[in-house]
N, C-alpha and C positions, 0 to 999 in steps of 0.2 A: 574570640568573643562568642563562641557557640553556646555559651550559657543562656543567651537570649532566645535561642531557638526553642520552638515547641517540641514536645517529645516525638511528634510525627516526623519532623524534619530529620531528627537524628536517625530514624529508621529507614529513610529513603536512600535508594541507590538509583540516581537519575539515569534516564536514557541518554546514550551518547550518540549524537547524530553524525553522519558522514562529514568529513572535512569540507570546508568551503574556503580554501586558501586563495590569496591574491598573488598568483605567480604568472608572469608573462610567458606565453607559449605553452601553458599547461594543457595537457589532454586529460580531461576530467571524466573518468568512467567509474566513479565510486558512489554516486547517489541516484542513479537511475532517472536522470533528467532527460527530456527529449532533446536531441542535438539540433533539431531544426527550428526551435522556437515556435511560438503560437501562430495562429492565423494572422495575416496582415490586418484583418479587420479589427483585431483586439486593440491595437495601438490607437487607432482612430476613435474607437468607442471610449477608451480611457481619457484621451485628450478632450473629447466633448464633455464627458462627465466632470472633468477637472475644471472646466470653464464655468460651470454653473452648479450651484447647490452645495458646495463644500462647507458652507457655514451652517448647513442643516444636518441633523442626524440622518443616517440612512434608514430605509425601510427596515424595521426590526425583524420582520418575517421574510425578507427577501422575496416578496410576493411575485414580482415579475419573473425572477429567476426560477422560483419554484413552479410557476405555471409553465415556463418553457421546458423545464426538466420533465414535468408530468406529461406534456404533449410529446416530447421526444421519446419517452419510454412507453407511451400509450397507456397511462394510468391516471386516476383522479388526482387532483391537487392535494387532497388530504393524505396521500400516500408518500409525500415528499418532505424531507427536512434538509435544510442547508446550514452549514457551519463553516467556521474558519479553518479550512483544511480538514481532511479526513481524520487527522489525529484528534482534533477537537470533537468531531462527531463520535469517534470511538470513545473518547473520554466520557462523553455524555451517555453513551450506551453502557459503558462499564458502571457508571454511577446509577443509571436509571433502569437498567434491564438485567445486568449480569451479576448483581449482588443478591444472592438468595441463600437459603439453607442448602447445604450440600456444596460440592466442589464445582468450580468452573473448570471445564476441560479445554485444553488446547495443546498443539504439538510441542514436543520438547525442543524442536528446531523450527523456529518461526520468527515472526516479527517481535523483536525484543522489547517493544513498548508494552506488550501484553503483561508480562510480570511486573513491569514498572507501575502500570495502572493498578494492578492488584495490590501492590504495596501501598500505593497512595490512597486507595479507597477501602482498604482493609478487606479484600476479597480472598477467601480461601480458594486455592486452585490446585489442580493436578495436571502435570504435563504427561502427554501420551507419546511414547517414543515413535518416531518414524520407523518404517520397516527397513529391512536390509538394503533395499533399493533407494532409500532416502525418500520414500513416498508415504503419504497418509493412507492408512488402511482403515476404512470406516468401521469395520468389525471390531477394531481395537477400542472403539468408543462405546461399545455395548457394556453394560454393567449388570451385575447379578440382581435378581429380583429383590426389591427392598432397598437397594442402594440408592441414595439420593444424588442425582446430578442436578446442580443448580442451574447451569447454563453451559453453552458450548460456543466457542469462537474459532473459526478457521479462516485463513486466507486462501483464496482460490484465484490464481495460482498461489502456491505457498511462497513465502519469502524467508530465507534467501535462496531456496532451492530452485524456484521457478517452475516446479512441477504442478500441473493442474489436475483437478478432479472432473470427472464427467458428471452430467446432470443427474444421472441415475444414482451415483454415489451420494450426492448432496441430498437427494430426495430420501434415500435410505436413512441418512443421518437425521433428517427432520422428522421422519416417522418414528424412528427409534427413540427420540426424545421429544415426543409430541407435547409434553406438559412442561417443557423448559424452553426459554428463548434460545434461539440459535442465530448467531451473527456470522454472516459470510462477508469477509473483507475482500472486495473485488478491485483493489487498487490497480492491479495489472491485467484485468480481464480482457481489455481491448486488443491485446496482442496475440490472441489465438485461443484463449480458453472459453469454456462454455459458461455463460452467465446463468445464475439461478433466478433471474427475473420471471420466467414463466411459472415459477412455483409460488409466487407471492399470493396469488388469489386463493390458492388451495391450502396454504399453511399459515395460520395466524401467529405462529411462533418464529417466523423468518423475518430477519432484518438484513438488508444488504447495504453495505457501506462502500462508497466510491469516491474518487477524487478526480479533479481536473488537472492535477499536477503532472501526471505522467503522460498519458496519451494525447493530451491537448496542450502540453508545453506551458502550463500556467503555474509552475511550482512557486514562482515569485509572488503570485496573487493570493495563494492560500484559499482555495475553494474546494470544499468537500460536501458530500450530501449522503443522505440515507433514503432508502426506499423500503416500504413495508406497509402493513395494514394500519389504519388510523390509530388504533389503541397503542401501538408501538411508537408511532410518530409523536403522539401526545406526550408520552413519557420523556422523549428527548426535548420537546418544547418546554416542559415543566422544569427540567434540569437547566436548560439554557437560560430561561427567564429567571432562574434563581442564582445565576452566575454572571451572565453578561447579556443583556437584552438586545445589544447592538453588535453582534459578532462580525458581521460581514460589511465592510465599508462600501461606499458608493462606487469607487473605482473597481473594486473586485467584482461587484455585481454587474457593472457595465461590461467589463472585459469577459466575464463568463458568458453573458448573454450573446456577445458578439461571436465568441468561439462556437457556441452551440448552433449559431446560424450559418456556419461555414462547414457543412458536412463534407464537401469534396476535399478540402484541405485536411480535415481530420482523417478521412479514409486513406488518403495518399500517404500521410505520415505513418499510420499504422502499417500499411503495406510495405513501406520502405524499411521500417524497423524489422519486420518479419523477414524480408529479403536479406538485410544486413546480418541478422541473427544467423541465418543459414550459412552465410559466408564466414562468419566468426567461428561457428561450430566446426565447420570443415577445416578451417585453418588450425584451430586448436587441436583437433584430433590428429592432424598431420604432424603436429609437434609433440605428440605423445601424451596429450591430456585426455582424461575421461571426462565427458561433459554430460551432466544430467539433462534429460529432455525438458527443455524450457518452453513455456507458453507466455513468457513475460518479456520485458525489454532488457533483460540481463540474462547471463548464463552463470552457472555454478560449476566450476571445473577444478580438477586436481591433476597434478602432473605425476607421472609414474615414478620419477626419480628425484624431483626437487620439491622442497616444502613450500607451503603457501606464504609464510611470513618472509622467507628468503626471496621468493619471486616478487612479492609486493614491494619489498625494499629496493630490489634491483630495478623494477619499473619506475619507482619513484625517482631514482637517480637519473632516469631518462625523461623526467617530467611527465610521467604518465601515472595517474592515480587510479587504483582499483581498490576494492574493499576486501580486507582480510579480517576474519573473526577469530580471535584467540579464545576458542571455546571447545569443549569436548565434542568429538565426532566430526567437527567441521574445520578444525585447525588446518588440515592440509589444503583446503579449498580456497579459491579466489572467486569473489562475485564480481563479474565484469559487466558493466553497463554496455548495451549495444549502442555504439556511436554511429556517426555517418560513415559513408564508404571510406573516406580518407582516413578517419580515425581508426577504423577497423584495420586497415592496411598498415598503418604506422604501428599499432599495437602488436600485430602479428610479426612484423619485421623485428621489433624490439625484443619480443620473446625469443624469436629464432636466434638473434645475436646473443642474448643472455644464456640460452641453453647450449650454445656452441662453445662457451668458455669452460 
């Protein structure tokens, strides 16, 4: 019955998210969720919010949460935008900031929602190949005089590689394209990468997008936000209020506020992931994997003798899910979420058993 579809729908190739199967005893290392769950304060805040006010619409601007995020990052309230997960924030940025004359630039190996958004919003784009070490080279984003670059978006650290950029590299990119908006997607920055936050005051073209799904264990609440100078934030607000003026419900706002208030739990969780990541990398290398240098809560690894699809399937048979991308250049790799200590140990033992056959 696709004759009822609009022409746009016929042209879309939707993003495919990681699996969320309901399998007892499954070790789920495929979607970069935090294995520890959120701060214990979150559940209490959500329960309290659920007891009062659910008959009323939530604050459409998430004012208290925006104030808390502004205070947390040491910037004015008008530098903050909140949305229903960073994917929605990114969608508003694509619609409101990244559609210009000229090409939108982003890496050829990166978050696969970017080309999906380009198709949805009719944005012309050019992918810039990662270098031979599977890293972003900022000089590859330089264009000849007269060439029009509409905008740039980069994840830092990149996904699915996990490789991060230094602050100096991000600043070179901002200066290189001073007349174009530059979005830095910092979904995984809390696990060891350098944030571009110190550059916001000096670069009016910089928007940073973040999420509470990863490092704060709130993937189930869907809370994302953006940081930038007020003229960029206004563009996002205008798009939001033309699409859905109430994007973040009362429970999500309450849970996010509680999470921001428990800094010790947040820091302990990030430190544990960094420690477990080191254990995972050491174990994978011992088993014959080459592992890219990760500053995220996952690693990107390829085995010297066995294919990525084969290994992913063998792990699945042992009730361990990892992510495999059937795509050029990265088909041999597995993206493996850093789990808790027990999960890392079980994964490494399973791989040792598989590779010994």
